[in-house]
TIMI-2910 file (N, C-alpha, C, CB; in pm, 1 decimal, decimal comma, always signed):
<rs>
+----------+----------+----------+----------+----------+----------+----------+----------+----------+----------+----------+----------+------+
!      n_x !      n_y !      n_z !     ca_x !     ca_y !     ca_z !      c_x !      c_y !      c_z !     cb_x !     cb_y !     cb_z ! resn !
+----------+----------+----------+----------+----------+----------+----------+----------+----------+----------+----------+----------+------+
!    +83,5 !   -118,3 !     +0,0 !     +0,0 !     +0,0 !     +0,0 !    +88,5 !   +125,3 !     +0,0 !    -95,3 !     -0,6 !   +122,0 !  Gln !
!    +63,0 !   +213,9 !    -92,0 !   +138,4 !   +338,5 !   -101,4 !    +47,3 !   +453,5 !    -61,7 !   +195,5 !   +359,5 !   -245,0 !  Val !
!    +91,6 !   +531,2 !    +32,5 !    +16,0 !   +650,6 !    +71,1 !    +82,0 !   +773,4 !     +9,5 !     +8,0 !   +664,2 !   +226,3 !  Gln !
!     -0,4 !   +857,3 !    -50,9 !    +48,2 !   +976,5 !   -119,1 !    -18,0 !  +1099,7 !    -59,3 !    +21,1 !   +968,2 !   -271,1 !  Leu !
!    +63,3 !  +1199,8 !    -32,1 !    +11,4 !  +1323,2 !    +25,9 !    +61,0 !  +1441,9 !    -54,8 !    +53,3 !  +1336,7 !   +174,0 !  Val !
!    -34,3 !  +1514,5 !   -115,2 !     +0,2 !  +1631,4 !   -195,4 !     +3,8 !  +1757,2 !   -109,5 !    -99,6 !  +1648,8 !   -310,2 !  Glu !
!    +80,8 !  +1853,4 !   -156,3 !    +85,5 !  +1984,6 !    -91,8 !   +127,3 !  +2087,6 !   -195,2 !   +183,4 !  +1985,0 !    +30,0 !  Ser !
!   +111,0 !  +2213,7 !   -160,3 !   +158,6 !  +2320,3 !   -247,9 !    +53,1 !  +2392,3 !   -328,5 !   +256,0 !  +2265,6 !   -339,5 !  Gly !
!    -70,6 !  +2347,0 !   -319,4 !   -176,2 !  +2415,0 !   -392,8 !   -207,3 !  +2550,8 !   -331,5 !   -301,7 !  +2329,2 !   -396,5 !  Gly !
!   -291,5 !  +2627,8 !   -401,3 !   -329,0 !  +2757,9 !   -349,0 !   -390,5 !  +2844,9 !   -455,2 !   -209,9 !  +2826,7 !   -289,5 !  Gly !
!   -400,3 !  +2973,3 !   -423,0 !   -458,5 !  +3072,0 !   -513,7 !   -346,2 !  +3156,5 !   -573,0 !   -562,8 !  +3161,8 !   -439,9 !  Leu !
!   -348,0 !  +3170,6 !   -704,3 !   -244,6 !  +3247,5 !   -772,6 !   -308,0 !  +3322,6 !   -888,9 !   -129,3 !  +3155,3 !   -822,2 !  Val !
!   -249,1 !  +3433,6 !   -925,4 !   -299,0 !  +3509,8 !  -1040,4 !   -248,2 !  +3448,4 !  -1170,1 !   -256,1 !  +3658,1 !  -1030,8 !  Arg !
!   -321,7 !  +3471,9 !  -1275,1 !   -280,5 !  +3424,8 !  -1407,0 !   -139,4 !  +3474,9 !  -1437,8 !   -380,3 !  +3472,1 !  -1516,1 !  Ala !
!    -57,7 !  +3384,7 !  -1492,6 !    +80,8 !  +3416,9 !  -1520,5 !   +175,4 !  +3377,9 !  -1408,9 !    +93,7 !  +3561,7 !  -1547,4 !  Gly !
!   +119,1 !  +3346,5 !  -1293,5 !   +201,1 !  +3310,7 !  -1179,2 !   +244,5 !  +3165,4 !  -1180,3 !   +127,1 !  +3339,5 !  -1053,3 !  Gly !
!   +309,9 !  +3125,5 !  -1071,5 !   +365,0 !  +2991,0 !  -1060,4 !   +328,0 !  +2926,9 !   -927,2 !   +516,7 !  +2994,4 !  -1076,6 !  Ser !
!   +322,4 !  +2796,0 !   -930,4 !   +305,6 !  +2715,7 !   -809,6 !   +387,6 !  +2588,9 !   -825,7 !   +154,8 !  +2682,4 !   -783,0 !  Leu !
!   +430,2 !  +2533,7 !   -712,8 !   +501,7 !  +2406,9 !   -715,3 !   +429,8 !  +2308,1 !   -625,0 !   +649,4 !  +2424,8 !   -671,2 !  Arg !
!   +376,6 !  +2204,2 !   -686,8 !   +310,3 !  +2099,9 !   -611,2 !   +410,7 !  +1992,1 !   -572,7 !   +194,2 !  +2039,8 !   -691,6 !  Leu !
!   +390,1 !  +1936,0 !   -455,6 !   +473,9 !  +1825,5 !   -409,6 !   +385,8 !  +1708,4 !   -369,0 !   +563,8 !  +1869,5 !   -291,7 !  Ser !
!   +441,0 !  +1590,0 !   -382,3 !   +369,5 !  +1468,7 !   -341,3 !   +469,3 !  +1380,4 !   -266,9 !   +306,4 !  +1392,8 !   -465,6 !  Cys !
!   +438,7 !  +1353,9 !   -142,1 !   +525,1 !  +1269,7 !    -59,6 !   +466,7 !  +1129,3 !    -53,2 !   +541,4 !  +1329,0 !    +83,1 !  Ala !
!   +550,8 !  +1029,3 !    -78,7 !   +506,4 !   +890,3 !    -77,3 !   +559,7 !   +819,5 !    +46,0 !   +551,7 !   +817,3 !   -204,7 !  Ala !
!   +480,8 !   +723,8 !    +94,6 !   +516,0 !   +656,3 !   +219,6 !   +608,0 !   +538,2 !   +199,5 !   +392,3 !   +610,8 !   +289,5 !  Ser !
!   +615,2 !   +486,4 !    +78,6 !   +683,0 !   +360,2 !    +56,8 !   +828,8 !   +374,9 !    +12,9 !   +608,5 !   +281,7 !    -44,9 !  Gln !
!   +912,2 !   +286,3 !    +67,4 !  +1050,4 !   +282,9 !    +22,3 !  +1060,0 !   +229,0 !   -119,3 !  +1134,9 !   +198,6 !   +116,4 !  Arg !
!   +950,7 !   +160,5 !   -164,3 !   +949,4 !   +107,6 !   -300,5 !   +905,1 !   +212,3 !   -400,7 !   +858,4 !    -13,5 !   -309,1 !  Thr !
!   +909,0 !   +337,8 !   -360,7 !   +868,3 !   +450,2 !   -445,2 !   +932,4 !   +442,6 !   -583,2 !   +904,6 !   +582,4 !   -378,3 !  Phe !
!  +1058,7 !   +403,0 !   -589,0 !  +1132,1 !   +402,7 !   -715,5 !  +1083,5 !   +295,3 !   -811,8 !  +1279,1 !   +383,7 !   -689,3 !  Ser !
!   +993,4 !   +208,8 !   -766,9 !   +939,3 !   +104,6 !   -854,5 !   +806,6 !   +145,6 !   -917,3 !   +921,2 !    -24,7 !   -776,8 !  Thr !
!   +762,2 !   +268,0 !   -888,8 !   +635,7 !   +317,7 !   -942,9 !   +656,6 !   +434,2 !  -1038,2 !   +543,5 !   +359,7 !   -830,1 !  Tyr !
!   +584,7 !   +429,3 !  -1148,6 !   +569,6 !   +548,5 !  -1231,1 !   +479,5 !   +644,2 !  -1154,7 !   +510,7 !   +514,3 !  -1373,4 !  Val !
!   +513,0 !   +771,2 !  -1159,3 !   +433,6 !   +871,8 !  -1088,0 !   +366,0 !   +965,1 !  -1187,9 !   +522,3 !   +952,9 !   -989,9 !  Met !
!   +243,5 !   +999,0 !  -1155,6 !   +169,3 !  +1086,8 !  -1244,7 !    +96,3 !  +1195,3 !  -1167,9 !    +71,0 !  +1006,9 !  -1327,4 !  Gly !
!    +62,4 !  +1301,1 !  -1239,6 !    -24,7 !  +1407,1 !  -1188,0 !   -147,9 !  +1414,2 !  -1277,8 !    +50,1 !  +1546,0 !  -1182,8 !  Trp !
!   -260,5 !  +1422,1 !  -1213,7 !   -387,0 !  +1437,8 !  -1283,1 !   -460,5 !  +1556,3 !  -1220,5 !   -472,7 !  +1306,9 !  -1275,8 !  Phe !
!   -561,3 !  +1605,6 !  -1290,1 !   -640,1 !  +1714,2 !  -1233,9 !   -786,9 !  +1697,7 !  -1271,4 !   -587,1 !  +1850,1 !  -1282,3 !  Arg !
!   -870,9 !  +1757,0 !  -1187,6 !  -1014,6 !  +1749,7 !  -1212,5 !  -1077,8 !  +1882,9 !  -1178,6 !  -1079,8 !  +1636,1 !  -1130,6 !  Gln !
!  -1135,3 !  +1944,8 !  -1277,7 !  -1206,3 !  +2070,1 !  -1257,5 !  -1352,8 !  +2039,1 !  -1226,7 !  -1193,4 !  +2162,5 !  -1382,5 !  Ala !
!  -1419,9 !  +2135,1 !  -1168,0 !  -1560,9 !  +2115,7 !  -1132,4 !  -1641,6 !  +2086,0 !  -1257,8 !  -1617,7 !  +2240,7 !  -1059,7 !  Ile !
!  -1718,6 !  +1978,7 !  -1252,3 !  -1805,1 !  +1943,0 !  -1363,3 !  -1735,4 !  +1872,6 !  -1477,2 !  -1870,1 !  +2063,3 !  -1414,7 !  Gly !
!  -1606,3 !  +1843,4 !  -1459,8 !  -1531,3 !  +1776,8 !  -1566,8 !  -1470,5 !  +1646,5 !  -1517,2 !  -1421,0 !  +1868,9 !  -1620,9 !  Lys !
!  -1430,4 !  +1563,0 !  -1610,7 !  -1365,6 !  +1437,8 !  -1574,4 !  -1220,1 !  +1462,1 !  -1535,9 !  -1374,4 !  +1337,2 !  -1689,8 !  Glu !
!  -1168,4 !  +1368,3 !  -1457,8 !  -1027,9 !  +1376,2 !  -1421,5 !   -943,2 !  +1355,1 !  -1546,8 !   -992,6 !  +1271,7 !  -1311,9 !  Arg !
!   -838,5 !  +1437,1 !  -1561,3 !   -756,3 !  +1429,6 !  -1682,0 !   -608,0 !  +1423,4 !  -1648,6 !   -784,1 !  +1549,1 !  -1772,0 !  Glu !
!   -535,0 !  +1364,4 !  -1740,6 !   -390,8 !  +1350,1 !  -1727,3 !   -322,7 !  +1485,0 !  -1740,8 !   -336,4 !  +1252,5 !  -1831,5 !  Phe !
!   -219,6 !  +1505,9 !  -1657,8 !   -139,2 !  +1627,8 !  -1666,5 !     +5,0 !  +1593,9 !  -1704,0 !   -143,1 !  +1705,2 !  -1532,9 !  Val !
!    +66,2 !  +1506,5 !  -1625,2 !   +207,2 !  +1474,3 !  -1648,2 !   +241,0 !  +1341,9 !  -1581,6 !   +299,2 !  +1586,9 !  -1594,9 !  Ala !
!   +346,4 !  +1276,4 !  -1631,5 !   +393,5 !  +1152,3 !  -1571,4 !   +544,2 !  +1144,3 !  -1587,9 !   +324,0 !  +1028,8 !  -1635,0 !  Ala !
!   +605,9 !  +1064,3 !  -1500,7 !   +750,9 !  +1050,4 !  -1502,9 !   +786,6 !   +904,4 !  -1479,9 !   +817,7 !  +1141,5 !  -1396,1 !  Ile !
!   +884,4 !   +856,1 !  -1554,5 !   +925,8 !   +716,8 !  -1546,7 !  +1000,1 !   +688,1 !  -1416,4 !  +1013,5 !   +681,2 !  -1666,1 !  Ser !
!  +1034,1 !   +562,5 !  -1396,4 !  +1093,1 !   +518,6 !  -1269,7 !  +1219,2 !   +595,4 !  -1233,0 !  +1124,6 !   +371,7 !  -1276,3 !  Leu !
!  +1304,8 !   +616,3 !  -1331,1 !  +1431,9 !   +684,2 !  -1302,7 !  +1429,3 !   +832,6 !  -1337,2 !  +1543,7 !   +617,3 !  -1378,9 !  Asp !
!  +1313,7 !   +879,2 !  -1380,4 !  +1301,6 !  +1020,4 !  -1416,0 !  +1353,5 !  +1053,7 !  -1553,8 !  +1373,2 !  +1102,9 !  -1316,7 !  Gly !
!  +1392,7 !   +953,5 !  -1628,7 !  +1451,6 !   +978,6 !  -1759,1 !  +1352,6 !  +1007,9 !  -1869,1 !  +1532,4 !   +864,0 !  -1798,2 !  Gly !
!  +1228,0 !   +966,3 !  -1849,2 !  +1123,6 !   +991,2 !  -1949,7 !  +1010,7 !  +1071,6 !  -1886,3 !  +1069,2 !   +857,1 !  -2008,6 !  Ser !
!   +971,2 !  +1177,4 !  -1954,1 !   +867,5 !  +1266,5 !  -1905,6 !   +753,7 !  +1271,7 !  -2006,4 !   +924,0 !  +1407,4 !  -1879,5 !  Leu !
!   +632,7 !  +1282,4 !  -1956,5 !   +514,9 !  +1284,1 !  -2042,4 !   +423,8 !  +1398,3 !  -1995,7 !   +439,6 !  +1145,7 !  -2039,0 !  Tyr !
!   +368,8 !  +1471,3 !  -2093,7 !   +284,5 !  +1585,2 !  -2060,5 !   +160,5 !  +1588,8 !  -2149,1 !   +363,1 !  +1715,4 !  -2074,1 !  Tyr !
!    +53,3 !  +1638,5 !  -2092,0 !    -63,7 !  +1670,2 !  -2172,7 !    -29,1 !  +1791,0 !  -2259,9 !   -189,4 !  +1698,7 !  -2082,6 !  Ala !
!    -86,9 !  +1795,8 !  -2377,8 !    -57,7 !  +1906,2 !  -2469,4 !    -87,3 !  +2042,3 !  -2406,0 !   -138,5 !  +1890,4 !  -2597,8 !  Asp !
!   -188,5 !  +2046,0 !  -2322,5 !   -231,8 !  +2172,7 !  -2263,1 !   -131,3 !  +2232,2 !  -2165,5 !   -362,2 !  +2153,1 !  -2192,8 !  Ser !
!    -36,4 !  +2151,6 !  -2118,7 !    +59,3 !  +2201,7 !  -2019,8 !   +203,6 !  +2198,4 !  -2068,4 !    +48,0 !  +2121,8 !  -1893,3 !  Val !
!   +226,5 !  +2144,2 !  -2185,8 !   +362,3 !  +2136,1 !  -2238,9 !   +425,7 !  +2274,1 !  -2247,0 !   +362,1 !  +2070,1 !  -2376,8 !  Lys !
!   +549,9 !  +2281,8 !  -2201,8 !   +620,9 !  +2408,6 !  -2204,8 !   +594,2 !  +2497,1 !  -2084,5 !   +585,3 !  +2482,1 !  -2327,9 !  Gly !
!   +494,3 !  +2460,6 !  -2003,7 !   +460,8 !  +2541,3 !  -1885,2 !   +481,6 !  +2463,4 !  -1755,2 !   +315,6 !  +2589,7 !  -1893,6 !  Arg !
!   +455,4 !  +2334,1 !  -1758,5 !   +467,3 !  +2251,0 !  -1638,7 !   +588,5 !  +2159,3 !  -1651,9 !   +338,2 !  +2167,8 !  -1615,9 !  Phe !
!   +650,2 !  +2128,5 !  -1537,8 !   +762,5 !  +2035,7 !  -1535,3 !   +745,5 !  +1938,0 !  -1419,0 !   +896,9 !  +2112,3 !  -1523,7 !  Thr !
!   +750,6 !  +1810,1 !  -1451,3 !   +742,8 !  +1707,3 !  -1348,5 !   +883,3 !  +1658,2 !  -1316,6 !   +652,3 !  +1589,8 !  -1393,8 !  Ile !
!   +907,1 !  +1628,6 !  -1189,9 !  +1036,7 !  +1576,0 !  -1148,0 !  +1014,9 !  +1483,7 !  -1028,5 !  +1136,2 !  +1691,6 !  -1112,5 !  Ser !
!  +1114,0 !  +1403,1 !  -1000,3 !  +1104,3 !  +1313,5 !   -885,0 !  +1239,5 !  +1302,2 !   -816,7 !  +1053,7 !  +1174,1 !   -927,6 !  Arg !
!  +1233,0 !  +1270,8 !   -687,7 !  +1352,3 !  +1246,0 !   -608,2 !  +1329,1 !  +1112,3 !   -539,0 !  +1380,6 !  +1363,1 !   -504,2 !  Asp !
!  +1387,7 !  +1007,6 !   -592,3 !  +1363,6 !   +874,1 !   -537,3 !  +1420,7 !   +858,6 !   -396,5 !  +1423,5 !   +768,6 !   -628,8 !  Asn !
!  +1528,0 !   +926,6 !   -367,1 !  +1587,3 !   +918,7 !   -233,5 !  +1492,9 !   +977,7 !   -128,2 !  +1722,9 !   +992,2 !   -230,7 !  Ala !
!  +1420,6 !  +1082,2 !   -167,6 !  +1327,8 !  +1147,1 !    -74,1 !  +1183,9 !  +1102,1 !    -95,5 !  +1336,4 !  +1298,4 !    -88,1 !  Lys !
!  +1163,3 !  +1008,4 !   -185,8 !  +1028,9 !   +954,7 !   -220,6 !   +928,2 !  +1066,8 !   -242,4 !   +977,6 !   +860,3 !   -109,2 !  Thr !
!   +966,9 !  +1161,0 !   -325,0 !   +878,2 !  +1272,6 !   -356,6 !   +873,5 !  +1297,0 !   -507,2 !   +923,8 !  +1399,9 !   -283,6 !  Thr !
!   +764,0 !  +1352,0 !   -551,2 !   +748,8 !  +1394,1 !   -689,7 !   +693,0 !  +1536,3 !   -687,4 !   +654,9 !  +1295,9 !   -770,6 !  Val !
!   +739,6 !  +1615,9 !   -783,0 !   +698,5 !  +1755,6 !   -786,8 !   +637,2 !  +1790,1 !   -921,2 !   +817,0 !  +1847,0 !   -758,0 !  His !
!   +556,4 !  +1893,4 !   -919,6 !   +502,8 !  +1948,4 !  -1043,3 !   +521,0 !  +2099,7 !  -1036,6 !   +351,3 !  +1908,9 !  -1064,2 !  Leu !
!   +615,7 !  +2149,3 !  -1112,4 !   +638,7 !  +2293,2 !  -1121,0 !   +546,5 !  +2349,2 !  -1228,5 !   +789,0 !  +2325,8 !  -1152,4 !  Gln !
!   +462,4 !  +2443,5 !  -1189,6 !   +362,7 !  +2498,4 !  -1281,9 !   +390,3 !  +2646,9 !  -1301,3 !   +217,4 !  +2475,3 !  -1228,7 !  Met !
!   +425,6 !  +2683,1 !  -1423,0 !   +453,7 !  +2822,5 !  -1457,6 !   +350,5 !  +2873,4 !  -1557,8 !   +596,5 !  +2837,0 !  -1515,2 !  Asn !
!   +346,5 !  +3003,9 !  -1572,7 !   +253,8 !  +3067,0 !  -1667,6 !   +112,6 !  +3012,3 !  -1651,4 !   +301,7 !  +3045,6 !  -1811,8 !  Ser !
!    +67,9 !  +3007,9 !  -1529,7 !    -63,2 !  +2949,9 !  -1500,3 !   -175,5 !  +3030,3 !  -1563,1 !    -84,3 !  +2940,5 !  -1350,3 !  Leu !
!   -278,8 !  +2958,8 !  -1602,5 !   -395,9 !  +3017,5 !  -1668,1 !   -520,3 !  +2984,0 !  -1587,4 !   -410,0 !  +2966,2 !  -1814,4 !  Arg !
!   -624,9 !  +3062,5 !  -1600,5 !   -748,8 !  +3030,6 !  -1528,4 !   -799,5 !  +2889,7 !  -1558,2 !   -856,4 !  +3131,4 !  -1563,6 !  Pro !
!   -777,6 !  +2841,9 !  -1678,2 !   -823,8 !  +2706,7 !  -1713,3 !   -742,2 !  +2596,4 !  -1646,4 !   -818,9 !  +2688,3 !  -1863,5 !  Glu !
!   -634,4 !  +2630,8 !  -1577,6 !   -559,5 !  +2532,2 !  -1498,5 !   -622,9 !  +2510,1 !  -1361,6 !   -414,2 !  +2577,0 !  -1481,6 !  Asp !
!   -723,2 !  +2588,9 !  -1330,0 !   -791,4 !  +2574,1 !  -1201,2 !   -854,8 !  +2435,5 !  -1190,5 !   -899,0 !  +2683,8 !  -1183,5 !  Thr !
!   -817,9 !  +2363,6 !  -1086,2 !   -866,6 !  +2226,3 !  -1067,9 !   -811,2 !  +2171,1 !   -937,5 !   -825,7 !  +2135,2 !  -1188,1 !  Ala !
!   -862,8 !  +2054,5 !   -902,3 !   -804,1 !  +1978,1 !   -793,1 !   -696,8 !  +1890,0 !   -856,5 !   -913,1 !  +1892,4 !   -714,4 !  Tyr !
!   -575,2 !  +1894,0 !   -803,4 !   -463,9 !  +1819,5 !   -860,0 !   -432,9 !  +1697,7 !   -772,5 !   -339,5 !  +1910,0 !   -873,9 !  Tyr !
!   -418,4 !  +1584,5 !   -839,4 !   -394,6 !  +1458,0 !   -770,4 !   -262,3 !  +1395,9 !   -814,7 !   -510,3 !  +1360,5 !   -796,2 !  Tyr !
!   -193,7 !  +1340,7 !   -718,4 !    -72,5 !  +1262,7 !   -742,3 !   -113,4 !  +1115,8 !   -747,6 !    +36,5 !  +1288,3 !   -630,6 !  Cys !
!    -47,4 !  +1037,3 !   -832,6 !    -82,3 !   +896,6 !   -845,1 !    +41,7 !   +812,1 !   -871,0 !   -184,3 !   +876,6 !   -957,0 !  Ala !
!    +35,2 !   +685,4 !   -827,7 !   +145,4 !   +591,2 !   -847,5 !    +92,6 !   +466,0 !   -915,8 !   +213,4 !   +555,5 !   -712,4 !  Ala !
!   +167,3 !   +415,2 !  -1011,4 !   +123,5 !   +296,7 !  -1083,5 !   +236,3 !   +228,0 !  -1155,1 !    +17,1 !   +332,2 !  -1181,1 !  Gly !
!   +199,5 !   +116,5 !  -1220,7 !   +297,4 !    +37,4 !  -1295,3 !   +242,6 !    +13,3 !  -1435,3 !   +328,5 !    -98,2 !  -1222,9 !  Val !
!   +264,2 !   +104,5 !  -1526,2 !   +215,9 !    +85,9 !  -1663,1 !   +298,0 !    -17,4 !  -1737,3 !   +218,4 !   +217,7 !  -1738,8 !  Pro !
!   +230,6 !    -91,4 !  -1823,3 !   +300,5 !   -193,9 !  -1900,0 !   +352,1 !   -139,1 !  -2032,2 !   +208,8 !   -312,4 !  -1925,1 !  His !
!   +283,2 !    -37,0 !  -2083,0 !   +321,7 !    +21,2 !  -2210,4 !   +330,9 !   +172,0 !  -2196,2 !   +221,7 !    -17,3 !  -2321,1 !  Tyr !
!   +409,1 !   +232,5 !  -2284,7 !   +431,1 !   +376,3 !  -2276,4 !   +300,3 !   +453,1 !  -2289,2 !   +528,7 !   +421,2 !  -2384,3 !  Glu !
!   +209,8 !   +405,4 !  -2373,6 !    +84,2 !   +477,2 !  -2392,5 !     -6,9 !   +471,1 !  -2269,7 !    +11,4 !   +421,3 !  -2512,3 !  Glu !
!    +28,2 !   +386,3 !  -2175,1 !    -52,8 !   +375,0 !  -2053,5 !    -21,4 !   +482,6 !  -1951,0 !    -32,7 !   +239,7 !  -1991,1 !  Asp !
!    +84,5 !   +556,5 !  -1972,9 !   +126,4 !   +655,4 !  -1873,4 !    +19,0 !   +759,9 !  -1849,9 !   +255,2 !   +723,1 !  -1917,0 !  Tyr !
!    -61,0 !   +788,6 !  -1949,7 !   -161,8 !   +894,0 !  -1937,5 !   -301,0 !   +839,7 !  -1904,1 !   -168,1 !   +973,4 !  -2066,0 !  Ser !
!   -310,0 !   +713,0 !  -1877,0 !   -439,6 !   +648,4 !  -1852,4 !   -467,5 !   +636,5 !  -1703,0 !   -443,5 !   +509,2 !  -1917,8 !  Thr !
!   -584,4 !   +680,7 !  -1661,3 !   -618,8 !   +678,4 !  -1518,4 !   -611,5 !   +538,3 !  -1459,4 !   -758,3 !   +735,0 !  -1497,3 !  Leu !
!   -660,1 !   +440,1 !  -1533,0 !   -668,9 !   +304,6 !  -1479,6 !   -532,0 !   +241,5 !  -1456,0 !   -748,9 !   +217,9 !  -1573,4 !  Ser !
!   -428,2 !   +301,6 !  -1509,0 !   -292,1 !   +252,1 !  -1488,2 !   -247,7 !   +268,5 !  -1343,3 !   -194,8 !   +324,7 !  -1580,6 !  Thr !
!   -301,5 !   +368,0 !  -1278,1 !   -253,5 !   +408,6 !  -1146,3 !   -336,8 !   +345,6 !  -1035,5 !   -255,7 !   +560,6 !  -1133,4 !  Tyr !
!   -266,3 !   +281,5 !   -943,5 !   -332,6 !   +207,5 !   -835,7 !   -349,5 !   +289,4 !   -708,1 !   -254,7 !    +82,5 !   -804,6 !  Asp !
!   -263,5 !   +388,1 !   -689,9 !   -265,0 !   +463,9 !   -565,6 !   -279,3 !   +612,1 !   -596,0 !   -137,3 !   +437,4 !   -483,5 !  Tyr !
!   -362,9 !   +678,2 !   -516,3 !   -394,3 !   +819,2 !   -537,4 !   -386,1 !   +895,9 !   -406,7 !   -533,5 !   +834,9 !   -599,3 !  Trp !
!   -342,7 !  +1020,9 !   -418,4 !   -345,8 !  +1108,5 !   -303,1 !   -483,5 !  +1170,6 !   -286,8 !   -239,7 !  +1216,9 !   -315,5 !  Gly !
!   -496,9 !  +1253,6 !   -184,5 !   -625,9 !  +1315,3 !   -156,1 !   -650,4 !  +1441,3 !   -238,6 !   -635,4 !  +1348,3 !     -9,4 !  Gln !
!   -545,8 !  +1491,5 !   -301,7 !   -558,0 !  +1606,3 !   -389,4 !   -528,9 !  +1738,4 !   -321,4 !   -693,8 !  +1610,2 !   -447,2 !  Gly !
!   -498,5 !  +1837,6 !   -403,5 !   -474,3 !  +1972,9 !   -354,6 !   -534,6 !  +2070,9 !   -455,7 !   -320,2 !  +1999,8 !   -333,4 !  Thr !
!   -599,8 !  +2174,6 !   -404,4 !   -670,6 !  +2268,0 !   -490,7 !   -575,6 !  +2373,5 !   -547,5 !   -784,4 !  +2335,2 !   -413,8 !  Gln !
!   -587,1 !  +2395,1 !   -676,3 !   -515,2 !  +2503,8 !   -743,1 !   -619,3 !  +2594,5 !   -807,7 !   -412,5 !  +2448,9 !   -850,2 !  Val !
!   -614,3 !  +2721,4 !   -771,8 !   -707,5 !  +2819,2 !   -827,0 !   -628,0 !  +2932,4 !   -890,4 !   -803,7 !  +2873,7 !   -717,2 !  Thr !
!   -655,6 !  +2958,5 !  -1017,0 !   -586,9 !  +3063,4 !  -1090,5 !   -688,0 !  +3171,7 !  -1125,8 !   -518,1 !  +3007,1 !  -1218,4 !  Val !
!   -665,2 !  +3290,2 !  -1074,4 !   -757,4 !  +3401,3 !  -1100,4 !   -711,6 !  +3481,2 !  -1222,2 !   -767,8 !  +3493,6 !   -976,8 !  Ser !
!   -808,8 !  +3536,8 !  -1290,8 !   -776,3 !  +3613,2 !  -1412,6 !   -749,8 !  +3759,5 !  -1382,3 !   -889,5 !  +3602,1 !  -1514,0 !  Ser !
+----------+----------+----------+----------+----------+----------+----------+----------+----------+----------+----------+----------+------+
</rs>
């Protein structure tokens, strides 16, 4: 069982930045692909970013490419999401997730991830 706890959300103006963090409880953290997803009110949960076991491969939704950066520190069992140039449409609840995808195309699929954090709210004002 992996417990994930997100932090770093908040209220920011458009154009601003936030850095989300996700702390994992397991020493086996390095055996999980880590992902960030988000869910806005009235919308389905959607993929934001994912990072491979060693951090060598990064995956992003088109909507955040060039603005968001995912990273991980296996020694500290944490994953981060640096969000720059934030837009009002980035407003959502952001979730950290851990999973073991079998194929590269599975990195962006919700069902790939077995463990989820409780989420953190990000609100971007215009």
